[in-house]
C-alpha positions in Angstrom: -89.0 -15.0 -19.8 -87.5 -18.2 -18.7 -89.5 -20.5 -16.4 -87.4 -22.6 -14.1 -88.9 -25.9 -12.8 -87.6 -27.9 -9.8 -88.3 -31.6 -10.0 -87.3 -34.5 -7.6 -86.8 -37.9 -9.3 -86.4 -41.2 -7.5 -83.3 -43.1 -8.7 -84.0 -46.7 -8.6 -81.0 -48.9 -8.6 -78.5 -46.1 -8.0 -76.5 -47.6 -5.1 -72.9 -46.7 -5.6 -70.7 -43.7 -6.4 -70.2 -45.0 -10.0 -74.0 -45.0 -10.5 -74.3 -41.4 -9.1 -71.5 -40.3 -11.5 -73.3 -41.9 -14.4 -76.5 -40.0 -13.5 -74.5 -36.7 -13.1 -72.8 -37.1 -16.5 -76.2 -37.8 -18.1 -77.8 -34.7 -16.5 -74.8 -32.6 -17.7 -75.7 -33.6 -21.2 -79.3 -32.3 -21.1 -79.7 -28.9 -22.5 -81.7 -26.7 -20.1 -80.7 -28.4 -16.9 -79.3 -25.6 -14.7 -78.5 -27.4 -11.5 -78.9 -30.7 -9.9 -78.0 -32.7 -6.8 -77.7 -36.5 -6.8 -78.4 -37.9 -3.3 -77.0 -41.4 -3.2 -78.2 -42.1 0.3 -81.9 -41.3 -0.4 -81.6 -42.4 -4.0 -83.1 -39.2 -5.4 -82.0 -36.3 -7.6 -83.4 -32.8 -7.4 -83.1 -30.9 -10.7 -83.7 -27.3 -11.6 -84.3 -26.9 -15.4 -85.6 -24.5 -18.0 -88.9 -26.0 -19.1 -88.7 -24.1 -22.4 -85.6 -26.2 -23.3 -86.3 -29.6 -21.8 -89.0 -31.6 -19.9 -89.3 -34.0 -17.0 -89.9 -36.9 -19.4 -86.7 -36.1 -21.3 -84.7 -35.9 -18.1 -86.2 -39.2 -16.8 -85.4 -40.9 -20.1 -81.8 -39.6 -20.0 -81.4 -40.9 -16.5 -82.8 -44.3 -17.4 -80.3 -44.6 -20.3 -77.4 -43.9 -18.0 -77.5 -47.4 -16.5 -74.9 -48.3 -14.0 -73.3 -51.6 -15.0 -70.8 -51.9 -12.2 -72.9 -54.2 -9.9 
């Protein structure tokens, strides 16, 4: 049986649409991420994922590696 987890992560430094797109692209690459919403205004992302396939630490690391260099 698949266990889905919902996690909200603060996005520090994500201040523009290009940053939000970088985070979105990074999250699309994580196996097990089923759904996510990047909220640019509140600088958070809410992610639904299969915790048998990924973990919060993997997701956080992937987001951190998706730096936005446009500023």
